[in-house]
BAGU-79752 format. One record per residue (C-alpha): residue number from 1; residue in three letters; chain; x, y, z. Coordinates in Angstrom, 2 decimals. Layout:
NODE  NUM  ala  A  X  Y  Z
...
//
This chain:
NODE  1  met  A  6.51  33.63  -20.99
NODE  2  glu  A  3.06  31.69  -20.84
NODE  3  asn  A  2.46  29.70  -17.67
NODE  4  gln  A  2.01  26.04  -18.24
NODE  5  phe  A  -1.39  25.98  -16.50
NODE  6  asp  A  -2.90  29.06  -18.15
NODE  7  asn  A  -4.72  26.90  -20.60
NODE  8  cys  A  -6.10  24.59  -17.94
NODE  9  ser  A  -9.68  24.39  -17.12
NODE  10  ser  A  -10.98  24.55  -13.67
NODE  11  asn  A  -12.18  20.93  -13.82
NODE  12  trp  A  -8.51  19.99  -14.39
NODE  13  cys  A  -7.37  22.44  -11.58
NODE  14  ala  A  -9.81  20.58  -9.35
NODE  15  leu  A  -8.57  17.33  -10.40
NODE  16  val  A  -5.10  18.20  -9.70
NODE  17  gly  A  -6.06  19.62  -6.18
NODE  18  lys  A  -7.44  16.41  -5.45
NODE  19  gln  A  -4.12  14.73  -6.00
NODE  20  ile  A  -1.67  17.15  -4.85
NODE  21  ser  A  -1.90  18.98  -1.52
NODE  22  thr  A  -0.75  22.55  -1.48
NODE  23  asp  A  -1.86  22.66  2.45
NODE  24  asp  A  0.93  23.96  4.56
NODE  25  gly  A  0.27  21.32  7.29
NODE  26  gln  A  -1.73  24.01  9.47
NODE  27  gly  A  -4.80  24.27  7.29
NODE  28  his  A  -3.51  27.08  5.04
NODE  29  arg  A  -3.65  26.70  1.32
NODE  30  pro  A  -3.70  29.11  -1.60
NODE  31  asp  A  -6.96  29.50  -3.79
NODE  32  met  A  -7.29  26.71  -6.31
NODE  33  gly  A  -6.18  28.11  -9.81
NODE  34  ser  A  -4.20  31.20  -8.53
NODE  35  ala  A  -0.78  31.93  -9.42
NODE  36  glu  A  0.18  30.94  -5.92
NODE  37  trp  A  -1.47  27.68  -6.08
NODE  38  arg  A  0.05  26.83  -9.28
NODE  39  ser  A  3.60  27.78  -8.15
NODE  40  ala  A  2.92  25.15  -5.06
NODE  41  val  A  1.71  22.63  -7.60
NODE  42  glu  A  4.90  22.99  -9.72
NODE  43  leu  A  7.05  22.95  -6.71
NODE  44  met  A  5.59  19.60  -5.52
NODE  45  ile  A  5.66  18.06  -8.98
NODE  46  ser  A  9.36  19.06  -9.39
NODE  47  ser  A  10.27  17.68  -5.97
NODE  48  tyr  A  8.45  14.44  -6.59
NODE  49  lys  A  10.40  14.03  -9.76
NODE  50  lys  A  13.67  14.54  -7.96
NODE  51  asn  A  12.80  12.19  -5.01
NODE  52  pro  A  9.48  10.40  -5.24
NODE  53  thr  A  9.61  8.82  -2.01
NODE  54  ser  A  10.10  12.18  -0.08
NODE  55  ser  A  6.91  13.75  -1.06
NODE  56  arg  A  4.05  13.99  1.29
NODE  57  val  A  1.31  11.61  0.52
NODE  58  thr  A  -2.15  13.05  1.31
NODE  59  arg  A  -5.58  11.59  1.27
NODE  60  thr  A  -8.51  13.58  0.45
NODE  61  gly  A  -12.15  12.61  1.31
NODE  62  asp  A  -12.49  11.69  -2.44
NODE  63  asn  A  -9.98  8.73  -2.24
NODE  64  ile  A  -12.23  5.59  -2.81
NODE  65  met  A  -10.00  3.01  -0.77
NODE  66  lys  A  -11.24  2.20  2.67
NODE  67  ile  A  -9.29  -0.06  5.13
NODE  68  thr  A  -11.44  -2.10  7.21
NODE  69  gly  A  -8.94  -4.05  9.33
NODE  70  phe  A  -5.86  -5.79  10.07
NODE  71  asn  A  -5.11  -8.96  8.22
NODE  72  his  A  -1.69  -10.29  9.19
NODE  73  ile  A  2.01  -9.33  9.41
NODE  74  gly  A  4.26  -11.12  6.97
NODE  75  leu  A  7.77  -11.90  8.39
NODE  76  asn  A  10.72  -13.11  6.47
NODE  77  ala  A  12.70  -15.97  8.09
NODE  78  val  A  15.14  -17.12  5.38
NODE  79  asp  A  16.85  -20.36  6.46
NODE  80  lys  A  15.11  -20.44  10.00
NODE  81  his  A  11.96  -22.11  9.44
NODE  82  asp  A  12.11  -24.75  12.29
NODE  83  glu  A  13.51  -22.32  14.63
NODE  84  thr  A  10.98  -19.79  14.12
NODE  85  phe  A  8.00  -22.32  13.82
NODE  86  ser  A  9.06  -23.33  17.38
NODE  87  phe  A  9.17  -19.89  18.53
NODE  88  tyr  A  5.82  -18.96  17.38
NODE  89  thr  A  4.07  -22.08  18.31
NODE  90  glu  A  5.88  -23.28  21.26
NODE  91  phe  A  7.19  -20.09  23.05
NODE  92  leu  A  4.36  -17.81  22.03
NODE  93  gly  A  1.85  -20.47  21.89
NODE  94  leu  A  0.15  -19.63  18.84
NODE  95  gln  A  -1.67  -22.31  16.83
NODE  96  asp  A  -0.13  -23.66  13.50
NODE  97  ile  A  -2.89  -22.68  10.86
NODE  98  glu  A  -3.38  -24.30  7.63
NODE  99  arg  A  -2.28  -22.02  4.86
NODE  100  ser  A  -4.56  -21.39  1.81
NODE  101  gly  A  -4.61  -19.36  -1.21
NODE  102  ala  A  -2.00  -17.19  -2.16
NODE  103  ala  A  0.06  -18.14  1.18
NODE  104  thr  A  0.69  -21.33  -0.40
NODE  105  met  A  2.63  -19.64  -3.34
NODE  106  val  A  5.61  -19.34  -0.92
NODE  107  asn  A  7.34  -21.60  1.59
NODE  108  gly  A  6.60  -20.91  5.36
NODE  109  phe  A  3.80  -21.22  7.77
NODE  110  trp  A  0.85  -19.35  9.46
NODE  111  ala  A  0.44  -18.84  13.21
NODE  112  gly  A  -2.29  -17.45  14.93
NODE  113  thr  A  -5.23  -17.72  17.43
NODE  114  glu  A  -8.43  -18.53  15.38
NODE  115  arg  A  -7.10  -16.93  12.25
NODE  116  pro  A  -3.60  -16.41  11.05
NODE  117  leu  A  -1.94  -13.24  12.71
NODE  118  val  A  1.60  -14.04  11.55
NODE  119  his  A  2.63  -15.25  8.06
NODE  120  val  A  6.28  -16.50  8.09
NODE  121  ile  A  7.78  -16.62  4.72
NODE  122  thr  A  11.20  -18.81  4.57
NODE  123  asp  A  11.77  -17.82  0.82
NODE  124  lys  A  14.12  -15.14  -0.19
NODE  125  ala  A  12.59  -11.68  -0.91
NODE  126  glu  A  14.17  -11.26  -4.22
NODE  127  gly  A  13.02  -11.25  -7.88
NODE  128  pro  A  9.28  -10.95  -8.86
NODE  129  met  A  8.10  -12.14  -5.46
NODE  130  ala  A  10.56  -9.65  -3.50
NODE  131  met  A  7.56  -7.90  -2.06
NODE  132  pro  A  5.16  -10.68  -0.77
NODE  133  asn  A  8.22  -12.49  0.52
NODE  134  asn  A  9.58  -9.44  2.48
NODE  135  thr  A  8.17  -8.48  5.81
NODE  136  his  A  4.87  -6.81  5.12
NODE  137  leu  A  1.93  -5.50  6.71
NODE  138  ser  A  -1.35  -6.86  5.31
NODE  139  leu  A  -4.68  -4.96  5.78
NODE  140  tyr  A  -8.21  -5.63  4.64
NODE  141  val  A  -10.02  -3.19  2.33
NODE  142  asp  A  -13.93  -2.79  1.77
NODE  143  asn  A  -13.71  -2.98  -2.09
NODE  144  ile  A  -10.35  -4.41  -3.60
NODE  145  asp  A  -11.16  -3.39  -7.28
NODE  146  glu  A  -11.16  0.02  -6.07
NODE  147  ala  A  -8.13  -0.28  -3.81
NODE  148  val  A  -6.05  -1.80  -6.75
NODE  149  ala  A  -7.04  1.22  -9.10
NODE  150  glu  A  -5.90  3.67  -6.28
NODE  151  val  A  -2.77  1.65  -5.51
NODE  152  lys  A  -2.02  1.67  -9.62
NODE  153  gly  A  -2.50  5.38  -9.43
NODE  154  tyr  A  -0.16  5.98  -6.47
NODE  155  thr  A  2.69  3.78  -7.91
NODE  156  glu  A  4.14  1.52  -10.71
NODE  157  glu  A  6.26  -0.51  -8.27
NODE  158  leu  A  3.62  -3.12  -7.34
NODE  159  leu  A  2.57  -6.92  -7.62
NODE  160  his  A  -0.94  -7.39  -8.25
NODE  161  val  A  -2.22  -11.19  -8.48
NODE  162  gly  A  -5.79  -12.78  -8.61
NODE  163  glu  A  -9.15  -11.61  -9.87
NODE  164  gly  A  -12.33  -10.46  -8.33
NODE  165  thr  A  -12.47  -10.56  -4.51
NODE  166  ser  A  -9.53  -12.98  -4.63
NODE  167  gln  A  -7.06  -10.03  -5.73
NODE  168  ile  A  -4.10  -9.32  -3.66
NODE  169  ile  A  -1.83  -6.35  -4.20
NODE  170  trp  A  1.56  -5.43  -2.76
NODE  171  phe  A  3.39  -2.14  -2.85
NODE  172  lys  A  5.81  -0.02  -0.92
NODE  173  asp  A  4.96  2.82  1.40
NODE  174  pro  A  7.17  6.17  1.26
NODE  175  ala  A  9.63  4.45  3.56
NODE  176  gly  A  10.16  1.21  1.46
NODE  177  asn  A  7.91  -0.72  3.63
NODE  178  thr  A  5.79  -3.37  1.81
NODE  179  val  A  2.03  -3.18  2.27
NODE  180  glu  A  -0.22  -5.78  1.11
NODE  181  leu  A  -3.99  -5.27  0.41
NODE  182  gln  A  -6.94  -7.96  0.35
NODE  183  gln  A  -10.60  -7.91  0.07
NODE  184  glu  A  -12.35  -8.12  3.62
NODE  185  pro  A  -13.74  -11.71  3.81
NODE  186  gly  A  -17.56  -11.46  3.03
NODE  187  gly  A  -16.97  -8.17  1.51
NODE  188  gly  A  -17.23  -6.73  -2.16
//
């Protein structure tokens, strides 16, 4: 029986090797293109097909996305706007910061010091806005176009809005937590 990898070029093997780690977690890996490597790749692919959220996600030095900093944490507070606003502004002493951009697509408020640290959303996390309305971690990237391309290669479960440096993309990590990426202000 012919192996499905027998007709694959070394360039194809190198491309697969960048996307699928055959490392055992202790720095050992089979030679790329070898029968052992091919078996490991087949095993990783078959385990991903069975349970896509259980596969180990790895980054190689060739990934293009670069996280540059923390933007904010988004918290969902359905039906608790007033109580939550009082907690963050009065009890914690954070400032009520005027919302702008995509933050105005949902009900809620920003609280922070000199910039927003917490984005409290008081809409339900359901339908097409489920990811942005859900509790989420928002990070800045150095190049949003490259980050969007990388996320789209990682998952189809995402929400992408905006153009140019105003783009925002939401997606899930392997544990189901929502991650938001935005362009670093002044970057791009």
